[in-house]
SERO-4910 file (N, C-alpha, C, O; in steps of 0.05 Angstrom, whole numbers):
BEGIN
 pado doro    nc1    nc2    nc3   cac1   cac2   cac3    cc1    cc2    cc3    oc1    oc2    oc3
  Met    A   -692  -2094   -300   -717  -2075   -293   -714  -2062   -322   -693  -2054   -334
  Thr    A   -741  -2061   -332   -744  -2047   -360   -743  -2016   -353   -744  -2009   -329
  Ala    A   -742  -2000   -370   -745  -1972   -369   -772  -1964   -362   -778  -1944   -349
  Ser    A   -790  -1981   -373   -821  -1971   -366   -828  -1974   -334   -844  -1958   -325
  Ile    A   -817  -1990   -321   -821  -1992   -292   -812  -1965   -278   -823  -1951   -261
  Arg    A   -788  -1964   -290   -775  -1936   -277   -791  -1914   -280   -798  -1900   -261
  Asp    A   -799  -1909   -306   -821  -1889   -315   -846  -1886   -297   -853  -1866   -285
  Gln    A   -856  -1911   -297   -880  -1911   -280   -873  -1904   -252   -888  -1888   -241
  Ala    A   -855  -1911   -241   -849  -1904   -210   -843  -1875   -210   -852  -1862   -191
  Glu    A   -829  -1862   -226   -823  -1832   -229   -854  -1822   -234   -861  -1806   -217
  Ala    A   -870  -1827   -251   -895  -1817   -258   -914  -1817   -234   -928  -1798   -229
  Ser    A   -915  -1840   -217   -933  -1845   -201   -927  -1830   -175   -945  -1824   -160
  Leu    A   -902  -1823   -169   -895  -1813   -141   -883  -1788   -143   -875  -1777   -164
  Thr    A   -882  -1776   -119   -872  -1744   -121   -839  -1746   -125   -824  -1764   -116
  Gly    A   -833  -1727   -138   -804  -1718   -141   -790  -1709   -119   -766  -1706   -123
  Ala    A   -797  -1705    -98   -791  -1693    -75   -772  -1714    -52   -758  -1707    -33
  Val    A   -777  -1736    -62   -766  -1760    -43   -750  -1777    -65   -755  -1774    -89
  Ser    A   -731  -1795    -53   -721  -1819    -71   -740  -1842    -65   -756  -1845    -46
  His    A   -734  -1857    -86   -755  -1880    -90   -736  -1904    -91   -717  -1905   -106
  Leu    A   -742  -1922    -74   -727  -1952    -72   -747  -1970    -85   -770  -1972    -77
  Leu    A   -736  -1985   -109   -750  -2007   -121   -736  -2033   -121   -714  -2038   -129
  Val    A   -756  -2053   -109   -747  -2077   -100   -763  -2098   -117   -787  -2094   -118
  Glu    A   -753  -2117   -130   -768  -2137   -144   -780  -2156   -120   -763  -2166   -106
  Leu    A   -801  -2159   -116   -813  -2179   -103   -814  -2207   -105   -834  -2218   -114
  Val    A   -794  -2219    -98   -787  -2251   -104   -798  -2263    -90   -806  -2285    -98
  Glu    A   -803  -2255    -64   -815  -2271    -39   -835  -2252    -27   -832  -2228    -27
  Lys    A   -859  -2266    -16   -881  -2249      0   -868  -2233     24   -873  -2210     30
  Lys    A   -850  -2250     34   -839  -2238     66   -818  -2219     61   -805  -2211     80
  Leu    A   -813  -2211     37   -790  -2195     30   -800  -2165     35   -785  -2149     44
  Ser    A   -821  -2160     30   -836  -2131     36   -836  -2126     64   -828  -2104     72
  Gly    A   -843  -2143     79   -845  -2140    110   -819  -2138    126   -817  -2124    146
  Ala    A   -799  -2154    115   -774  -2155    125   -757  -2128    119   -741  -2119    135
  Leu    A   -761  -2116     94   -752  -2093     88   -761  -2071    101   -745  -2053    106
  Arg    A   -788  -2069    108   -799  -2047    124   -792  -2048    150   -788  -2026    162
  Ser    A   -789  -2072    163   -781  -2074    191   -749  -2066    191   -741  -2055    211
  Tyr    A   -733  -2070    171   -707  -2063    173   -707  -2032    174   -696  -2020    192
  Leu    A   -719  -2021    154   -720  -1990    149   -729  -1979    175   -717  -1959    182
  Arg    A   -748  -1988    191   -756  -1981    212   -741  -1978    232   -740  -1956    244
  Gly    A   -723  -2002    239   -701  -2006    256   -677  -1988    251   -658  -1984    267
  Arg    A   -680  -1977    226   -654  -1958    220   -663  -1930    222   -649  -1911    217
  Gly    A   -691  -1928    230   -700  -1896    237   -705  -1882    208   -703  -1857    206
  Ile    A   -710  -1900    187   -713  -1889    157   -744  -1889    153   -755  -1910    150
  Pro    A   -757  -1867    153   -792  -1870    146   -798  -1873    120   -783  -1864    103
  Ile    A   -817  -1885    114   -828  -1888     85   -851  -1873     88   -869  -1876    105
  Arg    A   -849  -1854     68   -870  -1833     59   -894  -1841     40   -917  -1834     45
  Glu    A   -888  -1857     18   -906  -1873      5   -900  -1900     -2   -876  -1907     -3
  Glu    A   -920  -1916     -7   -913  -1946    -14   -934  -1951    -35   -957  -1943    -35
  Thr    A   -922  -1967    -57   -939  -1977    -81   -928  -2001    -90   -906  -2008    -83
  Thr    A   -942  -2013   -106   -929  -2033   -122   -937  -2035   -148   -961  -2031   -152
  Leu    A   -918  -2041   -171   -923  -2035   -197   -911  -2064   -210   -892  -2077   -201
  Glu    A   -925  -2069   -230   -919  -2098   -251   -910  -2088   -276   -922  -2072   -291
  Asp    A   -884  -2100   -279   -865  -2094   -308   -883  -2109   -329   -903  -2123   -323
  Asp    A   -872  -2106   -352   -883  -2116   -379   -876  -2149   -379   -886  -2164   -396
  Gln    A   -858  -2158   -361   -850  -2184   -360   -872  -2203   -338   -875  -2228   -337
  Gly    A   -884  -2185   -323   -905  -2194   -305   -889  -2199   -273   -897  -2214   -256
  Arg    A   -866  -2180   -272   -856  -2184   -247   -867  -2163   -228   -874  -2142   -238
  Thr    A   -869  -2166   -203   -880  -2145   -183   -857  -2132   -165   -841  -2144   -150
  Trp    A   -857  -2110   -169   -840  -2088   -157   -852  -2072   -133   -874  -2060   -136
  Leu    A   -839  -2070   -110   -849  -2055    -84   -831  -2031    -89   -807  -2031    -91
  Val    A   -849  -2007    -91   -836  -1980    -92   -842  -1965    -68   -865  -1960    -59
  Leu    A   -818  -1957    -57   -823  -1944    -27   -806  -1915    -32   -784  -1912    -42
  Ser    A   -823  -1896    -23   -811  -1869    -25   -800  -1860      0   -813  -1862     21
  Ile    A   -777  -1849      0   -760  -1847     27   -750  -1817     25   -744  -1807      3
  Pro    A   -749  -1804     49   -743  -1776     46   -711  -1774     47   -700  -1765     67
  Leu    A   -699  -1781     31   -670  -1782     23   -663  -1767     -6   -674  -1774    -26
  Ala    A   -644  -1749     -4   -641  -1737    -29   -625  -1758    -49   -629  -1761    -73
  Asp    A   -608  -1772    -33   -592  -1792    -52   -596  -1819    -37   -590  -1821    -13
  Ile    A   -605  -1838    -51   -615  -1863    -39   -590  -1889    -46   -592  -1911    -37
  Ser    A   -572  -1881    -60   -550  -1903    -70   -540  -1918    -45   -539  -1943    -44
  Gln    A   -532  -1902    -26   -518  -1920     -3   -538  -1935     11   -532  -1957     21
  Leu    A   -561  -1928     12   -580  -1946     20   -589  -1973      7   -598  -1993     18
  Val    A   -585  -1966    -20   -591  -1988    -41   -564  -2008    -34   -568  -2032    -31
  Leu    A   -539  -1996    -33   -518  -2016    -32   -520  -2026     -6   -515  -2050     -5
  Glu    A   -526  -2015     21   -532  -2026     46   -554  -2054     44   -551  -2075     57
  Leu    A   -570  -2049     29   -593  -2064     30   -583  -2091     18   -587  -2113     28
  Ile    A   -567  -2085     -8   -562  -2109    -22   -535  -2121     -8   -529  -2143    -16
  Glu    A   -522  -2111      8   -501  -2123     28   -511  -2138     47   -499  -2159     54
  Lys    A   -538  -2130     60   -551  -2142     78   -568  -2168     70   -578  -2185     85
  Gly    A   -570  -2166     42   -576  -2196     30   -607  -2189     22   -621  -2208     16
  Phe    A   -616  -2165     22   -647  -2164     17   -656  -2175    -10   -675  -2191    -11
  Ser    A   -642  -2167    -33   -650  -2173    -61   -626  -2165    -75   -611  -2146    -69
  Gly    A   -623  -2187   -100   -606  -2180   -122   -613  -2160   -138   -595  -2148   -150
  Asn    A   -639  -2153   -141   -653  -2135   -158   -667  -2117   -143   -691  -2117   -140
  Ile    A   -652  -2100   -134   -660  -2075   -122   -647  -2049   -136   -625  -2050   -147
  Gln    A   -660  -2029   -135   -650  -2001   -147   -662  -1975   -136   -684  -1976   -125
  Gly    A   -652  -1957   -139   -663  -1931   -128   -662  -1911   -151   -648  -1912   -170
  Ile    A   -684  -1889   -144   -682  -1869   -162   -684  -1842   -139   -700  -1837   -121
  Asn    A   -661  -1828   -146   -656  -1807   -128   -675  -1787   -134   -686  -1788   -156
  Ala    A   -684  -1764   -113   -700  -1747   -115   -692  -1726   -135   -668  -1722   -138
  Arg    A   -709  -1712   -148   -705  -1695   -170   -706  -1667   -151   -690  -1649   -157
  Ser    A   -722  -1665   -132   -718  -1642   -115   -726  -1652    -84   -744  -1666    -76
  Phe    A   -709  -1642    -71   -710  -1653    -43   -722  -1634    -22   -711  -1611    -21
  Gln    A   -741  -1638     -7   -750  -1626     17   -753  -1641     44   -766  -1662     41
  Arg    A   -746  -1636     65   -749  -1651     89   -772  -1651    102   -775  -1665    123
***
């Protein structure tokens, strides 16, 4: 992921939640990811898609967690995508 996609995500979404960034390599990935999060009781506050300078599409989900690193690891372990990253909240409010 280029720095510009992270910058786009940070600029377009609120800093009060963490952001999950997942490259959409398959159409069904976004639905499966939403279902998984819903099953774990993790709400999605905001959702958007962004395109990077290489033409790749990224799903960006805002999630009310102060630190998203454990969720990123969990999703990778569950096989969602090798190209998944997180941006921790700058300020956190529940």
